[in-house]
C-alpha positions in Angstrom: 14.2 -4.7 33.7 12.9 -4.2 30.1 14.2 -1.1 28.3 12.8 0.4 25.1 15.1 0.0 22.2 16.4 3.0 20.4 14.4 1.9 17.3 11.2 1.8 19.4 12.0 5.4 20.6 12.5 6.5 17.0 9.3 4.8 15.9 7.3 6.4 18.7 8.8 9.8 17.9 8.0 9.5 14.2 4.3 9.1 15.1 4.3 12.4 17.0 6.5 14.7 14.9 6.3 16.2 11.4 8.6 14.7 8.8 9.3 16.8 5.7 11.1 16.1 2.4 14.3 17.8 1.2 12.2 19.8 -1.3 9.8 21.1 1.4 12.8 22.0 3.5 14.5 23.8 0.6 11.4 25.9 -0.1 11.1 26.8 3.6 14.7 27.9 3.7 14.5 29.9 0.5 11.3 31.5 1.8 13.0 32.4 5.1 10.4 30.4 7.0 12.6 28.3 9.2 15.7 27.7 11.2 17.6 24.8 9.4 19.5 23.0 12.2 22.2 20.4 11.7 22.5 18.3 14.8 25.3 16.1 13.7 28.5 15.8 15.6 31.2 18.4 14.7 33.4 15.5 13.3 30.6 14.6 10.9 30.5 18.2 9.6 34.3 18.2 9.2 34.4 14.9 7.4 31.3 15.0 5.3 30.6 18.7 4.7 27.8 21.0 5.7 24.6 22.4 4.2 25.4 26.1 3.3 22.2 27.5 4.9 22.3 25.3 8.0 23.1 26.3 11.6 24.9 23.7 13.7 23.8 22.7 17.1 25.4 19.5 18.5 22.6 17.1 19.5 23.8 17.1 23.1 23.3 20.9 23.3 20.1 21.3 21.4 17.7 21.7 24.3 20.1 24.0 26.1 20.9 26.3 23.2 17.2 26.8 22.4 16.0 27.3 26.0 15.8 31.0 27.0 16.1 30.0 30.6 19.3 28.1 30.1 22.8 29.5 30.7 23.7 28.1 27.3 20.9 29.9 25.4 22.1 31.3 22.1 20.5 34.8 22.3 19.6 36.1 18.9 21.0 33.2 16.9 17.7 31.6 16.1 14.2 33.0 15.4 12.1 31.0 18.0 8.9 32.0 16.1 10.0 30.2 12.9 9.8 26.4 12.4 12.8 24.4 13.7 13.8 22.1 10.9 16.3 19.5 12.1 18.5 17.0 10.4 21.2 14.5 11.3 23.0 12.0 9.1 20.1 9.7 8.3 17.0 10.9 10.3 17.1 8.9 13.5 18.7 11.4 15.9 16.7 14.2 14.3 13.5 12.4 14.9 14.3 12.0 18.6 15.5 15.6 18.8 12.3 16.9 17.1 10.2 15.1 19.7 12.3 16.6 22.5 11.7 20.1 21.2 8.0 19.3 20.9 8.1 18.1 24.5 9.7 21.4 25.4 6.7 23.3 24.0 8.0 24.2 20.5 4.9 24.1 18.2 6.7 24.4 14.9 9.2 21.6 14.6 10.0 19.1 11.9 12.8 16.9 10.7 14.0 16.0 7.2 13.4 12.5 5.9 16.7 10.9 5.1 18.8 13.5 6.8 22.2 14.7 5.4 22.3 11.6 3.1 19.1 12.9 1.4 20.2 16.5 1.5 23.4 15.7 -0.4 21.2 14.5 -3.3 18.9 17.6 -3.2 18.9 21.3 -4.2 20.9 22.3 -1.1 24.5 23.3 -1.6 27.2 21.4 0.4 30.2 23.4 1.6 
């Protein structure tokens, strides 16, 4: 049985989703145009810090927390009409996660090129 590699899945996702720069993300956040969502594991946040304006959704819960039909839906926590801007540590998980949200029917979804590593070098404040 041949399986697709994780790199193939990421490559396919990158063809279907919108990738934005840290500067684009920063202007969207300061303009209150998006939900900035950190999908890293809680241990990554504790060890490496967080972006001040970001909301945390663990990757494994993303689809459930953003699905109004799910028992895990976070009512009122996110504006579902705004763009969902995702990031992880380097951009691989967020690419897959952005594709998943697109597959769910979210129209305004993007992920940040370079993830948290790039965000640390940007205008965003780390806490």
